[in-house]
N, C-alpha and C positions, 0 to 999 in steps of 0.2 A: 868337887872332883878335880878340877883343873889345878887348884892350889895344892892339893895333896900330891898329885903327880909331879908338879913342879918341885916341891920340896924333895921328893924321892930322887929326882934327877939332879937337883942341886947338890945333894949329899953324895951322889955316886962319884966314883973315881974315874969313870969313863963311860962309854956306851953301855946300855943295859938292854937285855932281851926283854921283849914285851911281857913275857910270863914272869920274869923277875920283877919288873916294874909293878905289875898287878899284885904280886905277893907282898912286896914292900909297902905298897899303898894300903893294902888291907891291914897290915901290921901297924902302920902309922895311924890309920883311922880307928883301929880297934874294933873293926866290924867287917863283915863280908861286903865286898863291892862288886857290882855287876861288871863282868868281863867286857861287855859291850860299851859300858860307860868309860872305862879306862882306855879302851881301844879308840873310841871316838875322840876323847880328849887329846890323845896323842896325834891322831890323824889330822884333825881340824887345826891343831896348833903347830903343825910341821909344814904347812903349805901357805904360800902367800908372802906378802911383804912384812907383815907384823907377826912374826912367829916367835914362839918361846922355845920350841924344840927343833932338833935337826934329825932327820932320818938318815942314819949312817949307811945302813943297808937294810934289806928286807927283815923286818921284825926287830931291829935294833935302833934305839933312840938315845940322844943325849941332849943336855941343855944347849941351847944355841950360844955359840961363842960370839962375843961382840967384836966388831971390826971387820 
C-alpha cells in the first residue's frame, strides 16, 4: 500500500486530495483498495522525522520535498 501511494504522489504535479489519491492508487493497483488503508498510509508517513509525505492542508498531501 505504501509503495502504491508513494508512486501516485511521485507522479502528481502537486498536492492531491485524499480521495484523488485513493482513486489513483486503485487504478495503479488494478483492484479495489480499502479507504482506511490508504488513509493510514498517508497519515503515518506524514508525521515524524522520517516521512515520505507532507500534509499540505486538511485532506491534501504531496511527496515530501528534500532539503
